[in-house]
LUMROTI-972556 format. One record per residue (C-alpha): residue number from 1; z, x, y; residue in three letters. Coordinates in pm, whole numbers, plus 50000, padded with zeros to 5 digits. Each point is the difference from the previous one (the first is absolute). Layout:
R/NUM/Z/X/Y/ala .
...
//
This chain:
R/1/31053/48435/66072/met .
R/2/49978/49657/49834/thr .
R/3/50267/49920/49743/asp .
R/4/49861/49947/49650/arg .
R/5/50145/49826/49695/trp .
R/6/50004/50210/49688/val .
R/7/50009/49779/49691/trp .
R/8/50123/50156/49678/ser .
R/9/49932/49844/49662/arg .
R/10/50364/49892/49977/asp .
R/11/49989/49845/50348/thr .
R/12/49691/49799/49907/ile .
R/13/50165/49881/49678/ala .
R/14/50308/49881/50189/val .
R/15/49783/49825/50260/ala .
R/16/49804/49820/49728/met .
R/17/50321/49883/49835/gln .
R/18/50130/49870/50332/thr .
R/19/49672/49832/50094/asn .
R/20/49811/49963/49671/pro .
R/21/49625/49958/50028/ile .
R/22/49901/49682/49816/pro .
R/23/49738/50053/49729/pro .
R/24/49646/49879/50050/thr .
R/25/49805/49865/49707/his .
R/26/49652/49858/50049/ser .
R/27/49936/49871/49647/ser .
R/28/50183/49870/49693/leu .
R/29/49885/49931/49645/val .
R/30/50232/49816/49759/ala .
R/31/49954/50043/49623/val .
R/32/50178/49808/49728/gly .
R/33/50076/49665/49839/asp .
R/34/50160/49668/50100/ser .
R/35/50284/50173/50185/phe .
R/36/49752/50154/50244/thr .
R/37/49770/49697/50002/glu .
R/38/50293/49811/50152/gly .
R/39/50113/49746/49743/met .
R/40/50199/49778/50072/ser .
R/41/49991/50023/50380/asp .
R/42/49792/49686/50030/leu .
R/43/49804/49910/50316/leu .
R/44/49910/49642/50102/pro .
R/45/49641/50043/49881/asp .
R/46/50117/50086/49648/gly .
R/47/49935/50374/50025/ser .
R/48/50266/50270/49978/tyr .
R/49/50112/50229/50281/arg .
R/50/50255/50253/49871/gly .
R/51/50151/50328/50114/trp .
R/52/49672/50193/50020/ala .
R/53/49847/49748/50242/asp .
R/54/50320/50002/50207/leu .
R/55/49995/50381/50011/leu .
R/56/49633/50004/50099/ala .
R/57/50068/49747/50277/thr .
R/58/50264/50230/50150/arg .
R/59/49776/50306/49978/met .
R/60/49710/49811/50157/ala .
R/61/50220/49899/50293/ala .
R/62/50060/50370/50076/arg .
R/63/49654/50141/49934/thr .
R/64/49678/49851/50142/pro .
R/65/49725/49985/49741/gly .
R/66/50246/50016/49712/phe .
R/67/49834/49940/49662/arg .
R/68/50149/49852/49684/tyr .
R/69/49895/49940/49639/ala .
R/70/50207/49841/49724/asn .
R/71/49853/50059/49654/leu .
R/72/50293/49849/49810/ala .
R/73/49947/49730/49739/val .
R/74/50277/49812/49820/arg .
R/75/50068/50087/49638/gly .
R/76/49826/50338/50001/lys .
R/77/50123/50268/49761/leu .
R/78/50008/50364/50106/ile .
R/79/49685/50075/49802/gly .
R/80/49813/49725/50184/gln .
R/81/50132/50125/50333/ile .
R/82/49869/50348/49919/val .
R/83/49662/49869/49882/asp .
R/84/49941/49740/50271/glu .
R/85/50191/50104/50312/gln .
R/86/50084/50370/50015/val .
R/87/49651/50142/50052/glu .
R/88/49919/49727/50253/val .
R/89/50315/50079/50198/ala .
R/90/49944/50375/49984/ala .
R/91/49645/49963/50133/ala .
R/92/50133/49822/50309/met .
R/93/50202/50309/50108/asn .
R/94/50259/49801/50197/pro .
R/95/50302/50132/50185/asp .
R/96/50238/49822/49760/val .
R/97/49967/49880/49641/ile .
R/98/50273/49800/49827/thr .
R/99/50001/50000/49620/leu .
R/100/50223/49772/49795/val .
R/101/49909/49958/49635/gly .
R/102/50119/50024/49644/gly .
R/103/50273/49736/50011/leu .
R/104/49779/49741/49829/asn .
R/105/49953/50246/49715/asp .
R/106/50375/50037/49951/thr .
R/107/50034/49623/49960/leu .
R/108/49750/49979/49714/arg .
R/109/50136/49952/49645/pro .
R/110/49846/50332/49902/lys .
R/111/49981/50279/50254/cys .
R/112/49904/50364/49955/asp .
R/113/50204/50159/50277/met .
R/114/49835/50337/49945/gly .
R/115/49664/49840/50078/arg .
R/116/50145/49821/50304/val .
R/117/50140/50325/50138/arg .
R/118/49668/50176/49938/gly .
R/119/49799/49733/50181/leu .
R/120/50241/49991/50292/leu .
R/121/49973/50378/50023/thr .
R/122/49620/49971/50001/glu .
R/123/50016/49745/50282/ala .
R/124/50231/50213/50215/val .
R/125/49799/50318/49941/glu .
R/126/49685/49820/50118/arg .
R/127/50150/49815/50296/leu .
R/128/50232/50261/50153/ala .
R/129/49722/50237/50118/pro .
R/130/49786/49715/50132/ser .
R/131/50241/49865/50263/cys .
R/132/50229/50122/50274/gly .
R/133/50310/49859/49828/gln .
R/134/50049/49846/49656/leu .
R/135/50287/49752/49965/val .
R/136/50151/49915/49660/leu .
R/137/50276/49755/49919/met .
R/138/50283/49936/49762/arg .
R/139/49945/49625/49972/ser .
R/140/50286/49758/50067/pro .
R/141/50183/49863/49698/gly .
R/142/50212/49692/49959/arg .
R/143/50265/49921/49743/gln .
R/144/49930/49777/49703/gly .
R/145/49964/50002/49620/pro .
R/146/49619/50009/50004/val .
R/147/49969/50314/50212/leu .
R/148/50310/50163/49853/glu .
R/149/49814/50055/49674/arg .
R/150/49735/50205/50180/phe .
R/151/50227/50191/50238/arg .
R/152/49990/50335/49810/pro .
R/153/49620/50000/50025/arg .
R/154/50014/49914/50369/met .
R/155/50239/50284/50072/glu .
R/156/49782/50241/49803/glu .
R/157/49708/49892/50218/leu .
R/158/50201/50055/50317/phe .
R/159/50108/50347/49885/ala .
R/160/49630/50083/49963/cys .
R/161/49938/49867/50353/val .
R/162/50267/50232/50137/asp .
R/163/49857/50303/49817/glu .
R/164/49645/49932/50117/leu .
R/165/50111/49946/50359/ala .
R/166/50177/50334/50007/glu .
R/167/49702/50176/49845/arg .
R/168/49736/49849/50229/his .
R/169/50183/49947/50328/gly .
R/170/50006/49621/49976/ala .
R/171/50265/49780/50160/leu .
R/172/50215/49778/49777/val .
R/173/50137/49664/50116/val .
R/174/50305/49937/49782/asp .
R/175/50010/49622/49977/leu .
R/176/50160/50012/49655/tyr .
R/177/50305/50171/50148/gly .
R/178/50057/49725/50259/ala .
R/179/50248/49738/49873/pro .
R/180/49888/49764/50276/ser .
R/181/49664/49953/49825/leu .
R/182/50172/49911/49672/ala .
R/183/50138/49683/50160/asp .
R/184/49850/49697/49816/pro .
R/185/49927/49842/50338/arg .
R/186/49743/50276/50062/met .
R/187/49798/49881/49700/trp .
R/188/49767/49707/49957/asp .
R/189/50050/49729/49737/val .
R/190/49792/50204/49752/asp .
R/191/50268/50275/50023/arg .
R/192/49727/50266/49996/leu .
R/193/49877/50002/50362/his .
R/194/50176/50035/50333/leu .
R/195/50040/49724/50256/thr .
R/196/49878/50033/50357/ala .
R/197/50337/50153/50093/glu .
R/198/49971/50252/49720/gly .
R/199/49652/50103/50112/his .
R/200/50120/50030/50360/arg .
R/201/50268/50243/49889/arg .
R/202/49755/50206/49794/val .
R/203/49768/50026/50302/ala .
R/204/50293/50126/50208/glu .
R/205/50094/50250/49729/ala .
R/206/49650/50147/49986/val .
R/207/49977/49997/50380/trp .
R/208/50317/50207/50032/gln .
R/209/49904/50233/49716/thr .
R/210/49676/50081/50184/leu .
R/211/50210/50115/50296/gly .
R/212/49989/49700/50231/tyr .
R/213/50309/49883/50184/glu .
R/214/50169/49694/49845/pro .
R/215/49840/49686/50132/glu .
R/216/50122/49708/49795/asp .
R/217/50363/50074/49915/gly .
R/218/50158/50199/49719/glu .
R/219/49816/49903/49684/trp .
R/220/50286/50112/49775/arg .
R/221/50252/49759/50157/thr .
R/222/50103/49729/49750/pro .
R/223/49932/49637/50083/met .
R/224/50301/49799/50120/pro .
R/225/50211/49871/49713/ala .
R/226/49954/49637/49897/thr .
R/227/50163/49784/49737/ala .
R/228/49825/50050/49664/pro .
R/229/49822/49696/49853/pro .
R/230/50194/49795/49749/gly .
R/231/49964/50024/49622/trp .
R/232/49779/49691/49975/gly .
R/233/49769/50117/50278/thr .
R/234/49960/50340/49833/arg .
R/235/49916/49844/49662/arg .
R/236/49735/49773/50154/val .
R/237/49850/50300/50181/ala .
R/238/50004/50206/49677/asp .
R/239/49818/49725/49809/ala .
R/240/49737/49962/50273/arg .
R/241/49953/50377/50016/phe .
R/242/49953/50027/49623/ala .
R/243/49744/49719/49986/lys .
R/244/49798/50081/50312/gln .
R/245/50017/50379/50009/his .
R/246/50165/50180/49707/leu .
R/247/49810/49841/49709/leu .
R/248/49656/50032/50166/pro .
R/249/50084/50362/50093/trp .
R/250/50099/50080/49640/ile .
R/251/49682/49833/49875/gly .
R/252/49784/50219/50223/arg .
R/253/50187/50313/49890/arg .
R/254/49954/49919/49630/leu .
R/255/49629/49922/50034/thr .
R/256/49913/50286/50235/gly .
R/257/49897/49768/50281/arg .
R/258/50091/50038/50367/ser .
R/259/50037/49767/50297/ser .
R/260/49763/50234/50185/gly .
R/261/49711/49987/49753/asp .
R/262/49676/49958/50197/gly .
R/263/50177/50004/50336/arg .
R/264/49852/50224/50273/pro .
R/265/50200/50240/50214/ala .
R/266/50190/49837/50283/lys .
R/267/49834/50202/50277/arg .
R/268/49741/50228/49838/pro .
R/269/49860/50177/50308/glu .
R/270/50168/50226/50253/leu .
R/271/49937/49795/50312/leu .
R/272/50165/49942/50340/pro .
R/273/50311/49787/49964/tyr .
R/274/50190/49789/50248/glu .
R/275/50233/49815/49763/gly .
R/276/49981/49703/49762/pro .
R/277/49856/49677/50131/ala .
//
């Protein structure tokens, strides 16, 4: 008689933990604002790359025929994301959808957090059933007097993200809870958008959250310590920041304008992807 292996459910579980089967995703749709568009991970041609493009590049390397769409547009509020991006993303029925939105609302002088929570709930309720896996995020936050004023709103938004994820089976990437991403060196001169290194770490965080083996180091590891800039250097940087970024940003907030007004989606169709040029 030929010997036969009898696999129990527990035996299979142990085997999968010992030799985990890597996930396979054939399509990704990214929904959101400037964070997902990729600012300020600047490419030589003047366009932005960002964590979503980096993530898509990795997925494409593993899955022939991988498709990717990025509907994100800088400056979008959660209501605009719901109106302009959610239905489009849901109709694509991809394996993975990432949704990051609402943070721009919290940074407005006047913000109805009840409305923000309601719109985010609407987005999640529409997207979760239309994809294999919905991914939400607690956005990274840096220290500073400008953002400190809005921190209670941000944390209220993130609490809503956690509740919705639990209710709808979404994954949450907790970037806000990673001190490494609060390092000022992870942020561009506008102090609102991540550098290329910051985006690389976000891509790794999402990659691992989706169940892939670490590929590009431990994203939570702090950068090596360096001597802080001197007082004079900091004051010059503060003055340049206020003139070039803070005052124009405040002006747009007060007048209801956005840096993304009239700008099309970064990658509006779900098409085969091999990586940025």
